[in-house]
C-alpha positions as CSV (number, residue, x, y, z in Angstrom):
1,M,143.6,196.4,69.6
2,T,144.2,194.2,72.7
3,E,142.4,194.8,76.0
4,F,144.6,193.1,78.7
5,V,148.0,192.8,77.2
6,R,149.9,195.6,75.4
7,L,153.4,196.3,74.1
8,E,155.1,199.5,75.2
9,V,158.4,200.4,73.3
10,E,161.0,202.9,74.4
11,G,164.7,203.1,73.6
12,G,164.8,199.7,71.9
13,I,163.2,198.0,74.9
14,G,159.7,196.5,74.5
15,T,157.6,195.9,77.7
16,I,154.9,193.3,77.4
17,R,152.5,194.6,80.1
18,L,149.8,192.4,81.6
19,D,146.9,194.5,82.8
20,R,143.8,192.6,83.9
21,P,143.0,193.9,87.4
22,P,142.9,193.0,90.1
23,M,145.3,190.1,89.9
24,N,146.1,189.6,86.2
25,A,144.3,186.3,86.1
26,V,145.1,184.6,82.8
27,N,141.9,183.7,81.0
28,R,141.5,182.6,77.4
29,Q,141.5,186.2,76.1
30,V,144.7,187.1,78.0
31,N,146.3,183.9,76.6
32,I,145.4,184.8,73.0
33,E,146.5,188.4,73.5
34,L,149.8,187.4,75.0
35,A,150.6,185.2,72.0
36,Q,149.6,188.2,69.7
37,I,151.8,190.7,71.5
38,A,154.7,188.3,71.8
39,S,154.6,187.8,68.1
40,E,154.5,191.6,67.5
41,A,157.6,192.0,69.8
42,A,159.4,189.3,67.9
43,Q,158.8,191.0,64.5
44,R,159.4,194.7,65.3
45,D,162.9,195.9,64.4
46,D,162.7,198.7,67.1
47,V,162.3,196.1,69.8
48,R,165.7,194.6,70.7
49,A,165.0,193.2,74.1
50,V,161.8,192.5,76.0
51,I,160.6,192.9,79.6
52,V,157.5,191.0,80.8
53,Y,155.8,192.9,83.6
54,G,152.5,192.8,85.4
55,G,152.8,196.0,87.3
56,E,154.0,197.0,90.8
57,K,151.8,194.6,92.8
58,V,151.5,191.3,90.8
59,L,152.8,189.5,87.8
60,A,149.8,187.1,87.5
61,A,148.1,185.2,90.3
62,G,147.3,182.2,88.0
63,A,144.8,181.1,85.4
64,D,141.2,182.1,85.6
65,V,139.9,178.9,87.3
66,K,136.2,180.0,87.1
67,E,136.5,179.9,83.3
68,M,138.1,176.5,83.3
69,A,136.2,174.7,86.0
70,D,133.3,173.3,83.9
71,L,135.2,172.4,80.8
72,T,135.0,168.8,79.6
73,Y,137.9,166.7,78.4
74,A,136.9,167.3,74.8
75,Q,136.8,171.0,75.3
76,M,140.1,171.2,77.1
77,A,141.7,168.9,74.6
78,A,140.8,171.3,71.8
79,R,142.3,174.2,73.8
80,S,145.3,172.6,75.5
81,R,147.8,173.4,72.7
82,E,146.4,176.9,72.5
83,L,147.0,177.3,76.2
84,S,150.6,176.0,76.0
85,H,151.3,178.2,72.9
86,G,150.0,181.4,74.6
87,F,151.8,180.9,77.9
88,G,155.0,179.9,76.0
89,A,154.9,182.5,73.2
90,V,157.3,184.7,75.0
91,S,159.9,181.9,74.8
92,E,159.8,182.1,71.0
93,I,160.8,185.8,70.9
94,P,164.3,185.7,69.2
95,K,165.6,188.5,71.5
96,P,166.7,188.6,75.2
97,T,163.7,188.5,77.5
98,V,163.5,189.2,81.2
99,C,160.5,188.9,83.6
100,A,160.1,191.7,86.1
101,L,158.4,189.7,88.8
102,T,156.4,191.4,91.5
103,G,153.9,190.0,94.1
104,Y,152.5,186.7,93.0
105,A,153.5,184.6,90.0
106,L,151.5,181.4,90.4
107,G,150.3,178.7,88.0
108,G,150.0,180.3,84.6
109,G,151.7,183.4,85.8
110,F,154.7,181.5,86.8
111,E,154.7,179.6,83.5
112,I,154.8,183.0,81.7
113,A,157.9,183.9,83.9
114,L,159.5,180.6,83.1
115,S,159.2,181.4,79.4
116,C,161.6,184.3,79.8
117,D,165.4,184.1,79.6
118,R,165.9,185.7,83.0
119,R,163.7,186.4,86.0
120,I,164.3,189.4,88.4
121,A,162.0,189.4,91.4
122,G,161.1,191.6,94.3
123,D,162.1,190.2,97.7
124,N,158.5,189.9,98.7
125,A,157.5,187.9,95.6
126,T,155.9,184.4,95.7
127,V,156.1,181.8,92.9
128,G,154.7,178.4,92.5
129,L,152.8,175.8,90.4
130,P,149.8,174.9,92.7
131,E,147.7,173.2,89.9
132,I,148.0,169.8,91.7
133,L,145.7,171.3,94.4
134,L,143.0,171.7,91.8
135,G,143.3,168.1,90.7
136,I,145.3,169.0,87.5
137,I,148.9,169.7,86.5
138,P,150.6,172.7,84.9
139,G,149.4,172.8,81.3
140,G,151.2,175.9,79.9
141,G,154.8,174.6,79.9
142,G,155.4,174.3,83.6
143,T,156.3,170.7,83.9
144,Q,158.8,171.0,81.0
145,R,160.4,174.4,81.6
146,L,160.8,174.0,85.3
147,A,162.4,170.6,85.1
148,R,164.8,171.9,82.5
149,L,165.6,174.9,84.7
150,I,166.2,173.3,88.0
151,G,166.3,169.5,87.3
152,P,163.5,166.9,87.6
153,A,163.8,166.1,91.3
154,K,163.4,169.7,92.5
155,A,160.7,170.3,89.9
156,K,158.7,167.3,91.1
157,D,158.9,168.5,94.7
158,L,157.4,171.8,93.7
159,I,154.8,170.4,91.3
160,F,153.8,167.4,93.5
161,S,153.3,169.6,96.5
162,G,151.9,172.6,94.8
163,R,153.6,174.7,97.5
164,F,154.4,178.4,97.3
165,V,158.0,179.4,97.2
166,K,159.3,182.6,98.8
167,M,162.5,184.5,98.2
168,P,165.3,183.7,98.9
169,E,164.5,180.0,98.4
170,A,163.6,180.7,94.8
171,L,167.0,182.3,94.3
172,E,168.7,179.3,95.9
173,L,166.8,176.9,93.7
174,G,167.6,178.9,90.6
175,I,163.9,179.7,89.9
176,V,164.8,183.4,89.8
177,D,168.1,184.9,88.9
178,E,168.1,188.1,91.0
179,V,166.2,189.4,94.0
180,V,165.9,193.2,94.6
181,A,163.6,195.5,96.5
182,P,160.1,195.5,95.1
183,D,160.2,199.1,93.9
184,E,163.5,198.3,92.0
185,V,162.2,195.3,90.0
186,Y,161.2,197.0,86.8
187,T,164.2,199.4,86.9
188,R,166.6,196.5,87.4
189,A,165.0,194.5,84.6
190,R,165.2,197.5,82.3
191,A,168.9,197.9,83.1
192,W,169.5,194.3,82.2
193,A,167.6,194.6,78.9
194,E,169.3,197.9,77.9
195,Q,172.7,196.2,77.5
196,F,171.3,194.6,74.4
197,A,169.6,197.7,72.9
198,N,172.5,198.3,70.5
199,G,173.8,194.8,70.4
200,P,174.3,192.3,67.6
201,T,170.7,191.2,67.2
202,R,171.4,188.5,64.7
203,A,174.1,187.0,66.9
204,L,171.9,187.2,70.0
205,A,169.0,185.5,68.2
206,A,171.4,182.8,67.0
207,A,172.8,182.2,70.5
208,K,169.3,181.9,72.0
209,N,168.3,179.5,69.2
210,A,171.3,177.3,69.7
211,I,170.8,177.1,73.5
212,D,167.1,176.6,73.5
213,R,166.9,174.1,70.6
214,G,170.1,172.3,71.7
215,L,168.4,171.5,75.0
216,G,166.1,169.2,73.2
217,M,168.9,167.3,71.5
218,D,171.6,164.9,72.7
219,L,175.0,166.4,73.0
220,R,176.3,165.3,69.5
221,D,173.3,166.6,67.7
222,G,173.4,169.8,69.8
223,L,177.1,170.4,68.8
224,D,176.3,169.8,65.2
225,F,173.4,172.3,65.4
226,E,175.7,174.8,67.1
227,S,178.2,174.5,64.3
228,E,175.4,175.2,61.7
229,V,174.2,178.3,63.5
230,F,177.8,179.5,64.1
231,A,178.7,179.2,60.4
232,A,175.5,180.9,59.3
233,L,176.5,184.1,61.0
234,F,179.5,184.6,58.8
235,G,178.7,187.3,56.2
236,T,176.1,188.9,58.3
237,E,176.4,192.6,59.4
238,D,176.9,191.5,63.0
239,Q,179.9,189.4,62.1
240,V,181.4,191.9,59.7
241,I,181.1,194.8,62.1
242,G,182.2,192.8,65.2
243,M,185.3,191.3,63.7
244,R,186.3,194.4,61.8
245,S,186.1,196.4,65.0
246,F,188.1,193.8,66.8
247,V,190.9,193.9,64.3
248,E,191.0,197.7,64.1
249,N,190.2,198.8,67.6
250,G,190.5,195.8,69.9
251,P,187.9,193.8,71.8
252,G,184.6,195.1,73.1
253,K,184.4,198.3,71.1
254,A,182.1,197.3,68.3
255,Q,179.1,199.6,67.6
256,F,176.3,197.5,66.2
257,L,173.6,200.1,66.5
258,G,171.0,197.4,66.9
259,R,171.6,195.9,63.5
């Protein structure tokens, strides 16, 4: 049983809920629980898309600095991969993921958001990677995921300065994908996730894998990997149902029933 992170499942949608009042500060326990719950969401057949949510007021205001302040190099070296794995565990869920971002998403909180496939934020939200102001750098995937998302120059500006980013600048930069009223954030995230509740789960997982792994390859290797993933779908239920429906009923009418 986890204390600060839980998985709530309804209608094929799993919500990973951060709940460590008052600001969802990410300590080691939250980090470990996040990895555990993300793994559960990845494995459960009744979870077909995932929302990451910190509640109506905040996603996560950052790492628990008090817990980290007195760690030595040796101690942090032993924990650094654990930190990165916990913050990035959401990215390994082979299903569509969306972060419902309210209030602050700073430091580790923003790194969790960056691990999602999509980010929907309230218009009063604030994001940023202020670790440089503590004399360190983002250590939970921030330097890598942000640079891949918006490019190295813009990522360096945000990471070097440690500045906070408000909406709509975050939307313009491409840090978030949609900005809505604060009380609509979770509802809008759920609406996005629900389009996949009865979708072709094998094909969706394959598409995510091809994109995410392909980003770490040069173009030629990425194209070869795409070809392998593409061919591997033939003979699966997703491909059989989808193509049979297309032939018999036309495009866009396949009923996958979350297979």
